[in-house]
Structure formats: C-alpha cells, structure tokens
N, C-alpha and C positions, 0 to 999 in steps of 0.2 A: 659812408654810404647814406643816401637820403632816407630819413625816417627809420634808420636801424641803429641800434646800439650794440656794438660788438662786445662779446665777453671773452675773456682770456683765461687759460688754465693757470697761468702764473705770470709773474712780473717779467720774466724773460721773454715770454710770448708777446707781451705788450710792447716791450722795447723793440723786439724783432719786427713786428707788424708795423709799428709806427715808423721806424727807420726805413723799412722797405718801401712804404708808401711815399715817404718824403724823397727817396731816391727816384722813384717812378715819376713823381710830380716835379722833379728837378729842384726841389727845395734844398736837397743835398746834391750838389752839382758833380758831374763827372770829373774825377781827378781831385776832388776835395778830400782833405784829411779829416778824419773823425777822431776826436779825442775821447778816450775811455773815461777820463776824469770828468769831462764836461757832460757826458751821457749820464754818469752816476749822479752828478749833481742835479741835472735836469729832471730825472725821473725819481730822484730820492731813493735810489737803490744801491746795493753793494756791488762790488765788481763781479760777483758770481753770475747773476742774471745778465749783466751787460756782456760778459765774455761768451755766455751761451748764445745770446742774440747775434753777436758778431760772428761766432763760429757758423751759425746757420746762414748768415748773409754770405760768408765766404763760400760755403758749400754750394750755394745757388748762384754764385758768380757776381754778386752785387758789389762786393768789396774784396780787396786784396790786402795782404800784410806787406808793408814796405819797411825794410830794415832801417832802424834809427829814425823813422818818421811816424810810424803808427799804422793806422788802418785807413786805406784810401778807397774812395768810391771808384769803381771800374770805369774806364773810358768806353766810348761807343766805337763799335767796329763798323766802318762805312760799307765794306764789302758785304758783311752779313745783312745789313739794312737793305742794300740794293737787291740782294737775292730774296729777302723776305717780301719786298714790294713786288718783285717779279712773280713770286709764288702766289701772292694774294691776287694780283691781276688775273692770273691764269685760273685760279680756283673761283674767285668771285664772279668772273665772267660767265662761267658755267652755271653757278648757282642762280644768278640773276636771269639767265636764259630760262631756267626751269621755273623760276618765280613768275616771270612774265606770262608763261603759258598756263599757270594754275592759280594765279592770285585771285582771290575772291574780293568783292567790294569791301568786306570787313578788313582784310589784310591791307588793301590799298588805303583805306581810311586811317589805318594805324600809321602808315608812312606819311600821309598828309598831316596827321596830327603832330608827328614828331618834327616835321618841317616848321609847323606853326609855333611849336615850343621854342625852336631855335630862333625864329624871328622875334619872338617875345623876349628871349633872353638877352639878345644883343641890344635891346632898347633899355635894359636895366642899367642904371648908373653903377659903374665899378664892378661889372660882372667878371668872374675869374675865367681864364682860358680853359682850366681843367673842367669847368662846368660845361663848356661847349664841347670839349673833347668827349666827355661821357655821353652827352646827347648824341653826338655824331656816331659814337660806337653803338648806342642803343638803336639808332636808325638802321645802320648796316646789318645789325644782328637780326632784324625783322625777316629779311629774305632767307637767311640761314634757318631760322626757326620754322618759317612757313614751309620750307622744302624738306624739313626733317634732317637738316645738316648742322644741327646745333654743335655736334662734336667737332666739326671742322672749324666752326667759329671759336670754340673754346681753345682749340689748338693754336689758332692765330693769336688769340689774346694771351696765351701762355708764353709767347715770345717776348717777354717783358724786358729782358736784360738789355737788348739793343733796340728792337723795333718800337716797343711801347714808349720808351724814353725819347726816341727820335720823333714819334708822333706828338708827344707832349712838347718837345722843342719846336716843332712845326707850329703848334697852336700858340705857344708863348710868343713866337716872333711874328705871327700873322697880324696884319693890320687891317685886312679887308675881309671880315667875316661874311659880309654880304655876298662876296664872290662864291664862297663855299655854299651858301644857301641857294644862290642862283644855280649852281651845279646840281645840288640836291633836287631842286625844282625841275630842272631839265631831265634828270633821271626819272623822276616821277611821271612827267609828261610822256616820255618815251615808253615807260611801262604801260601807261594807259593806252597808247597807240599800238602796243606790242611790236614796236619797231626794234627788232632784235639787233640788226646791224648797227643802227644808230646808238642803241643802248650800250653795246659792247665798246664802241669807239668812245662814247662819252664817259663810261666807267674807267676805261684805260687812262684817259686824260686826267680824270678826277684823282685817281690813285697815284699817278706818277708826277703830278704837278708840283707837289711839295719839294721833291728832289731838285727840280729845275729852279723853283723859286728861291730855295735856300742855298744855292750854289755859292754865293758870296759869303753868307754867314758861315757855311761849313769850312770854306777855304781861308777865311780871314777872322771874322768876329768871334766865332766859336771853335776856332781851330784847335784850341787846347782841350776841347771836350772829346776829341776823336783820337783814336790810335793812329800813329803815323804809319802810312802804308809803306811796306818795304819795296824798295826798288829792285826789280829783277835784273840780274846780270845779263848784259847783251852777249 
C-alpha cells in the first residue's frame, strides 16, 4: 500500500499476507506449485509459520494441496468471473445513476483528479500494471462512497479468488491504457451532462470489454490459468 507499512502479529501472518498478495498480483500464477522449502528459505523461517500460512491460504481458496506435488495456486473459474461481471454491471449501473443525480462539484473534481493521475501514470517509464489497476479501483470506488454504498464496493472487492485475479490479468495483458482512460473520460462527461441512458450504456461496455478483448488469451495463451469447463451431456 502507498505510504503505509503493515505490521504483522507473527511471521506466519507475514508469510500469509505476502503470498496472498503475490497470488492476487499474479506473481504466483494460477496452477503454479509452491514449495514449502523455498518459502522457508525465502523468509528465513521454520516450517511451522509456513504451514500455518499455507493452511490459511487453503481455507480461503487461494491454494489447494495436490498429492505428490505439493501446494498449488488455484485456477480461475471462468463461469464465476462472468457472473461477477454480470453482477457488477447490474449494481454499478444503479450506483452511478444515483451518483449522477447527487454528485456535488467536489465529488466530480475527485473523479476528474483520478483520471488525471491515470494519465500521468502511463507517461511514466516502466510503470507497473498493478499501479493502474489500483488507480482504476480507486476511481470506481468514488461513486460507491459518495452514495453511501461503500459496503457494496467492499463486497465486490472481496471477490478476490477469481474476479480480482482476472482483473489483474486484464491489466497485465492490456497494451492500450489510453483506451481505458478515454472510457473513464467518457463516463465523466456523461456524468456532467447527467445523461443517464448514455452513462448506463457506456458503463456496461466499459465493464464487459475485458472479457471480449481477452477471448483469445483465455482460450489459447492463458488457457492453463483456467479450470476446464465441464461439457454437459446432451
């Protein structure tokens, strides 16, 4: 986190939080085997805190135990991701409708400022996709906070196992960040005009675009990141 130093109760928590974040950031990839020995050596700890961290990761669904192989990062479930996107479109459409009707100049300036930060970020040499991902999330959170729907946003963000990792994969494979900023700018302009119909259509396209754009990557390049969908008997 920017400007914050986390403190941990014990070494097991440190290992757990570090591995969890690396899974979310795709530094540890779906399907990757995690070695207990390597973790012990990396963090300079005994097996006890490492096993405690792995147990917590298993409980939250981030890893599974594979016989004779070790611990494996869980794969992404495409159907779950599609349903999360469907839910987010439905919820965020209503939230933005409320925001358009009540947004003060101060709230609008906060959105404008976040777009400017995104524009500045992509001009930096060697910026990381996760930096843009976090700025993107901060901008979308604005209308949830403004309308008193922060708990809804927290619920969406809590869907880390599949949806957050998919969003990170989206940004990691994105090559045109200017397109995302154009879409954000369009949302802002529609908010200014209070064009509810245009706003809802633009938001729907914005939130569903990644699934269309990544069709080839999902089916070919990153096929091994996803659970194989079971074929229904005819």
